C-alpha positions, 0 to 999 in steps of 0.5 A: 194878069201879073207874072207868077213865079213858084217858090216852094214855101218854107218857114224860117226853120226850113219846114213848110205847112202849105200843101203843094199841088203840082200839075203837068198838062198835055196841052202846051198853052191853054191848060197851063195859062188857065191853071196858072191864072186860076191859082194866081186869082185864088192864091191861098196861104195853105196851098201852093200851085205849080204848073210845070213847064213842058220839057219838050213839045211832045204831048204824049201823056206818058212823056208828060208824066216824066215832068212829074217824076222829075219834079218829085226827084228835085223837091222834097214832097210829103207822101199823102199830103202833096199832090201831083196831077196829070191833066189830059184829054180823051180825044187825042189818045183814046180809051186804050192809051188813057187806060195805060196812062192812068194805070201808070199814074196810079202806080206812081201815086199821081192823080189825073184829071181827064176831059172828054173830049178835051179841055175846051169842054171844061172851058165851055162849062164856064159859059153855058150848061150842056142842058141848053144844047140840042142832042144834035149839037151835043153829038157834035161836041162828042165828035169834036171834028174839024170842018176840013183841014187840020188848022181849022177850029174844032167844034168846041173851039168854034163854040167858044168863038161863038160865045165869046167873039174870039178864042185864042188857044195859044193865049186865052183870055182867062178873065172871061172864064175865071169869073164863072169857075164855081159855076163850071165846077157845079156843072162838071160835077153834075155831069160826073155821074160815074165818079168811080170810073177813071174818066168821064165816059160821056161829055165831061171834065174832071178838071173840077177836082183840081179847081175845087182844091185851088179855090177852096170850094167845099 
């Protein structure tokens, strides 16, 4: 896709009408590439999306929050209008760490979209419904283990390779997913049976909350 560059939108008066959606991701490559391409494909006059560059390679979600803090300091954001989001996974940090991070988000008035177990579950929902899998496979998705060594693919990565023929986490072919984003939103919403909880307790992803805003889906 063509290159994208974020410029805070303003009118000639120096004011702006568009809502800003600012996103910091735990992952260095996959989430950023997907969200940037989604924003570009569904670009809208009244919403501007920026996926922040990582300040360093550390993926601790508490450190990723520093990027949102820095953006809020650098730009004039409107309270209760502009939105700052953290995109994070369950499988790397567990319940206790995520509880601390989401509490911090709420204190700072940041929003958060948690995937359980990881962002690849959100990608899978573009391609296939979880209803199509047997219970044994769903349990494998929950555990999302690597067969042997750390460099090998997780179970969800393997499933994406099976469905697509290939899957590169560092440089994903987002075209294969984005044409099905509305289907993914519908499937993720159906899985989110306890929206009052901070994140899905079972397989699911709250990334659909961001995607709905970006594409204007009611």
